[in-house]
C-alpha positions as CSV (number, residue, x, y, z in Angstrom):
1,M,1.6,-5.1,-7.5
2,G,1.3,-5.3,-3.8
3,I,-0.7,-3.7,-1.1
4,R,1.0,-2.7,2.2
5,V,0.7,-0.4,5.2
6,A,2.3,3.0,4.4
7,T,5.3,4.3,6.3
8,L,6.5,7.8,6.8
9,D,8.9,7.2,3.9
10,D,5.9,7.0,1.6
11,L,4.7,10.5,2.6
12,P,6.2,12.5,-0.3
13,R,4.6,10.2,-2.9
14,I,1.3,10.2,-1.0
15,L,1.3,14.0,-0.9
16,E,2.1,14.1,-4.6
17,L,-0.9,11.9,-5.5
18,G,-3.1,13.8,-3.0
19,E,-2.1,17.1,-4.5
20,L,-2.8,15.7,-8.0
21,L,-6.3,14.6,-6.9
22,H,-6.9,18.0,-5.3
23,R,-6.0,19.8,-8.6
24,E,-8.2,17.5,-10.7
25,S,-11.2,17.7,-8.4
26,P,-13.9,20.2,-9.5
27,R,-14.9,20.6,-5.8
28,W,-11.6,20.4,-4.0
29,S,-9.7,22.6,-6.5
30,R,-11.8,25.5,-5.1
31,L,-9.8,25.2,-1.9
32,S,-6.1,25.9,-1.4
33,F,-3.8,22.9,-0.8
34,N,-1.7,23.1,2.3
35,R,1.0,20.5,1.8
36,A,2.3,20.9,5.4
37,K,-1.1,20.4,6.9
38,A,-1.8,17.4,4.6
39,A,1.5,15.9,5.6
40,H,0.8,16.3,9.3
41,F,-2.6,14.7,8.9
42,I,-1.4,11.7,6.9
43,A,1.5,11.2,9.2
44,H,-0.9,11.1,12.1
45,L,-2.9,8.4,10.4
46,I,0.2,6.4,9.7
47,L,1.5,6.6,13.3
48,E,-1.6,6.4,15.4
49,A,-3.5,3.2,16.2
50,S,-6.8,4.7,15.2
51,G,-5.6,5.4,11.7
52,V,-4.2,3.6,8.7
53,V,-2.9,4.3,5.2
54,F,-2.6,1.5,2.7
55,V,-0.6,2.0,-0.4
56,A,-0.4,0.0,-3.7
57,E,3.1,-0.4,-5.0
58,Q,4.0,-1.4,-8.6
59,D,7.6,-1.8,-9.7
60,G,8.7,0.0,-6.5
61,L,6.4,3.0,-7.1
62,V,3.4,3.9,-5.0
63,V,0.5,4.1,-7.6
64,G,-2.4,4.6,-5.1
65,G,-3.5,4.5,-1.6
66,I,-6.5,4.7,0.8
67,A,-6.5,6.3,4.2
68,G,-8.9,5.5,7.0
69,M,-9.6,5.9,10.7
70,A,-11.7,4.1,13.3
71,S,-13.0,5.5,16.6
72,A,-16.0,5.4,18.8
73,H,-19.1,7.0,17.2
74,W,-19.8,10.4,18.7
75,S,-23.0,9.1,20.4
76,S,-21.9,5.5,21.2
77,D,-19.1,3.4,22.5
78,D,-19.3,1.4,19.3
79,V,-16.4,1.8,16.9
80,V,-17.0,2.9,13.4
81,A,-14.5,3.2,10.6
82,Q,-14.4,5.7,7.7
83,E,-12.4,6.2,4.6
84,V,-10.7,9.5,4.7
85,S,-9.0,9.7,1.3
86,F,-8.7,7.4,-1.7
87,F,-6.0,8.5,-4.2
88,M,-4.8,6.8,-7.4
89,A,-2.2,7.7,-10.1
90,P,-3.9,8.2,-13.4
91,E,-2.2,5.1,-14.9
92,A,-3.6,2.9,-12.1
93,R,-7.2,4.1,-12.3
94,G,-9.7,1.5,-13.6
95,S,-7.4,-1.4,-12.5
96,M,-7.7,-4.0,-9.7
97,V,-5.6,-1.7,-7.5
98,A,-8.7,0.2,-6.3
99,V,-10.4,-3.1,-5.4
100,R,-7.5,-4.3,-3.5
101,L,-7.1,-1.1,-1.5
102,I,-10.8,-1.0,-0.6
103,C,-10.6,-4.6,0.5
104,A,-7.6,-3.9,2.7
105,L,-9.4,-1.0,4.4
106,Q,-12.5,-3.2,4.8
107,A,-10.5,-5.9,6.5
108,W,-8.7,-3.4,8.7
109,G,-12.0,-1.9,9.9
110,E,-13.3,-5.4,10.7
111,I,-10.2,-6.3,12.7
112,R,-10.5,-3.0,14.6
113,G,-14.0,-4.2,15.7
114,A,-15.9,-1.5,13.7
115,K,-19.6,-1.9,13.3
116,W,-19.4,-0.4,9.8
117,L,-17.1,1.3,7.4
118,T,-18.3,4.4,5.6
119,A,-16.8,5.5,2.3
120,G,-17.8,7.7,-0.5
121,T,-16.8,10.2,-3.1
122,S,-16.6,14.0,-2.6
123,T,-14.2,15.0,-5.3
124,G,-16.8,15.4,-8.1
125,L,-14.7,13.1,-10.3
126,D,-17.1,10.5,-11.8
127,P,-19.0,9.9,-8.6
128,E,-21.4,7.3,-10.1
129,R,-18.5,5.2,-11.3
130,T,-16.8,5.4,-7.8
131,A,-20.1,4.6,-6.0
132,G,-20.7,1.7,-8.4
133,L,-17.3,0.2,-7.5
134,Y,-18.1,0.4,-3.8
135,E,-21.5,-1.2,-4.4
136,R,-19.9,-4.1,-6.3
137,L,-17.8,-4.7,-3.2
138,G,-20.9,-4.9,-1.0
139,F,-21.3,-1.3,0.1
140,S,-24.8,0.2,0.1
141,R,-25.8,3.9,-0.3
142,C,-26.6,5.4,3.1
143,M,-25.9,9.1,3.0
144,I,-26.6,12.2,0.9
145,G,-24.1,15.0,0.9
146,L,-25.0,18.6,0.2
147,E,-23.2,21.9,0.2
148,T,-23.7,25.6,-0.1
149,E,-21.0,27.9,-1.3
150,Y,-20.3,31.2,0.3
151,G,-19.4,34.3,-1.7
152,N,-15.7,35.2,-2.0
């Protein structure tokens, strides 16, 4: 199993894993999935210096990935990095793949000169387990997310 920077050739598999995550998520599944829009966004992260997508490959198949971006904070010239999406094939969940992907994004953010990297879980899929993984890798809780739903 290897971790590498994604290319545009990986886009179909990344979208497949992203759409699977979207369907599984109790939160995200309330939204439509626009494959073309997702493809455009992920391609932007792959092609632009301010973004990155790492993928984990096992036996020639992408089994997971993590996407991030780094840019100046809205109120500062300091660069901050953030995880944008973290997606895993069901058979790779609970393996060292997740740890390696997170570590790759951490290293990338540090190389970019970021003051910090924010990451989290917004899918509603076992958030405490996900947060625990990040905490074991040195992250600390720093935010609380809330939402209100509008009538349909």
